[in-house]
Steps between C-alpha positions, in 0.01 A plus 500: 500500500773772500500798271770334290323171476186687383718618210612146423845556658680331787699683766848360544759453769799716427824312574686704236546865588306825543477560128253717307369235263353291783362784704787633705433432868202436725406805706456467883148563640619833648594627152169388348310664789681825448429493127136430562474790743674732252256398232206634697592871474592765255834673558733744323750262334786751498459570869478131579807421289696765689378389845566135426841586354594699807408211727684249281805720493498525875472131574758397236758766605488684172471864401184443289282222360242447226252222421514394134288270290747209538877519497514542120294813519734625767789444261318694223405791732846519652640528143247772421600682819872513411426608142218748527512581866200698620500740197148511361620563144750210504235273661253585228759429230583142609576252345671752271813578693640759257690765691522294817765291658386171349773233538470223757814291566446126563756216530493268201475213746189649653296530179165317540140524397412734788706781358211563260365700788801725468485526120130584484580855631683570175857481624812358337654196675880525522659160569830463693732208519453149364303202612793392714701813596461870567773746594456822700621689191204355299261679729706814531533536122124441443400791724444825312279807494206291373515241776175508707571202726664162548262208538604202711300180483556307829431126476616177342699683228698706755862408536536368143742750346374812678675745720412476869203728580714685750740592219219605274358728763849646573557585135146624448504725800824666389323592183175591673311226316218319678512122535161327480481144635241253384476273809154366414550157662780591747314443831587314712715619664279776632805727537513538122205744532753757613837343408531625142405862582729505799775381263436818299255387230251771413207261461419131585195322361326191651203293403211522738360167391796271562635426849345816644162329438327819401271554204651347186436826305715702739864603520704680765736775391729656765776759484583860420209739570560717191466192268206358688326842465574490133354147472180632655439757227598257230258241630128448563261677543672760285456499124862403437695193375419317824126543476448138384692379802213566736537425871169478684430601854469130587851417377654796685348403832553131439875546428546716808336233714708227339832687562404568860428125548826400321708715729352317806562139371761277660703450182769295668238251627346480159830427326573233764163341444560494129832325556326235704236445233764465224697256719189288549418504126854393409505212746177350368565566127849346512339167602355471145699336226617747232431809712780721653389786722725758663491848660533791263611800706365770271171560333412611144576865590843416641395543863636290782187289563476121503317290243528139378685423179358168371668319213315220309685209341235408244622146446502410868201702605282375220399855397666814372520832668231638269269206583542591871426871448185411297383250754534754778322764294221282382434313822281581799598736641684667220855586604739732320875452527795661313671286229875525492742394219389178325444262788408679815260722695523747786241458773462817710351509853492888519183530301303230688232551756476304818469125438573522129855378536366157602250500214783574250713220639211250503417576135867467397531166673163378361599585144853365516423179691241404235767517227799338667 
């Protein structure tokens, strides 16, 4: 009996995405071994954070790096860094930002639930543009003496009414305003680990527990050394606003190991394999009455990775989309997929372990063939 079954729970096969609510990703044995080794010893956390950060910066071609307690904590600490810097008095005053630069500019089209991590520092959000259009002058006019940074949320909402990131960085750099990029789920491609900072962004923030397959409670922050240094003093183990965002020695070592492994993967071969899996799924599913399956060329985060888009004609298939989702979830094994619109699902091979692609297909066929 597994530890989850002992609690009355069933592990599931994740054919959805590396999302927080179903446990992020599954860590490789090398990461787990590194975390176990780290757990056996006491260590000065500040020294470890700096040593791990130096190594992460080196292997990701960045000036500096920091391990946060998830990407959202990275967003919060990066905000604290641009507002309070490394000034002990300002750090002790947060989230009261009186007397500090305390305005953060965000595209209206980028507003989302994750910007709570920005607001919790006590800043004022200044929206620019509309949901469908933003002009360079909107950004230029929003910048003033109170502007601490511009936050850019890279992902599915990008490109819907925003300025290109290159233009944002150009305007921001002219005004000496840092651009902070939330790129939590933006690997692959692996090059994104250094792409945004090489474009001129001051900070880029990634989740450690998504495709990097590190600890779920870890995040990777890369970028400008002065801001990374400010994040350190705003964060754990210091008695500051980041104290609750504790990163353990195990997460630091685990994330470093995960990033090292990620940089050695054959990402082209992996993407090709995923294409083959999706092709096979579509061929078999399209044999079933009322089912239409096709390649979707982007995932939930807007990345160019292949997944299957499966549409269910309830009248012909003998079951609705919701019936199919529940049958997958409640069956043996339990399988999680991503519902889309009113009549479809996305089935994602990126989050599957070896052999699970066939299990997912077999369960889909079993469920659908019973009802047609």
